[in-house]
N, C-alpha and C positions, 0 to 999 in steps of 0.2 A: 473548443478543444485546443485552439492555438494558444490559449492562456497558459497551459502547462508547458509548452515548448519553450517559453521564455523564462521559466523559473530556474533558479540556481540552488534551491533547497526545497524540501518537502518535509513536513512534520507528520510522522506516522505514529499511531497508537496501537498497541497490541496488548494481549492479556497473557499473563504467565500461567503456569499450571494450576495455581490456586485461584485464578480469576482476577488477580490484581492488575490494574492498568499500568503500563509503562509507555513512555514517550521516547521516540528516537527522531533525531533530525538527520536526514540523509541529504547529501549535497553532491553537486556535480556541475559541469559546464552546462551552459544553456543547451537544451535538447536531451538531457539525461532522463527527463520525463517526457514521454511523447504519446500522442493518441494512437491507439490501435483501431479504434472505431468511434462512433458517436457515444458509446457507453462504456468503453474500456480504455485504460491507459497502461502503459508499460513504464517501469522504473528500472533503469540500469545504473547502479551506483555501487561504489565501494563502501562497505560498512565497517566501522572501526571494530577491531577485535574486542570482544567482550560486550559489545552493544547488545542490550536485551532483545532486540528485534530478532536476532539470529536464533537464539534458543526458543523464544516465544513462538516463532513460526514453525519450528521443528517439533517442539514438545509442549507448547503452551496449551492453554485452555481450549477445549474442543467443544463446539456447539453440538446440539443433539443429532444433527445430520452429518457430522464428521468434519465440518470445515473449521478453519481458524479465522477468528474475527480480526479485521484490520480496519482502522479508520485513518483518514488523512485530511490535512488541510494545507492548501497552498495559498500564499499571500503575496501579492505584488504591491510593495510599499510605495511604488512611484505613483500609483493611482488608487490605492486602498482596495483594489478588487481582490476578492477571495473566493475560493471554491473548496467545498468539503464533500466528503463521501465516506461510506463504509459498506462493507459487505463481507460475507464469508469467502475464503479463498479455496480453490481446488489446486492440487499439486500434480503436475505431470510426472511421468517416470523419468524425464530428463532433468527434473528439479525446477522446471518452470512452474509458475503458478498464475492463476487467473481468478477474477471474482466469479462466484457462482450465484448469479442472479436469475431466478427462474423465468423472469419476463424476457430476458435476452439470450440466455444460453439454454438450449434444449437439453433434456436428459440423455 
């Protein structure tokens, strides 16, 4: 998990309301992506106005159980190490969101 703390950007993929894929690059100072646990990360980043990730996470394609799909990949070009993942997201009433993985997050 320390891998993510050193990144200065993260590539994220989302689906629009028609199920079409869109890619967004989010950036920040080292530490803008940080581990919350062994299986979850948090991303705190400013996103450019008009970036498709904003609308896709609000009104984009919804999977059968109500989540929004998101995929991401982080690459450290200094050593060619990379890490990727995907999962549906749940959204809290405060606007926060987290992956909904049945194995790790109880209903």
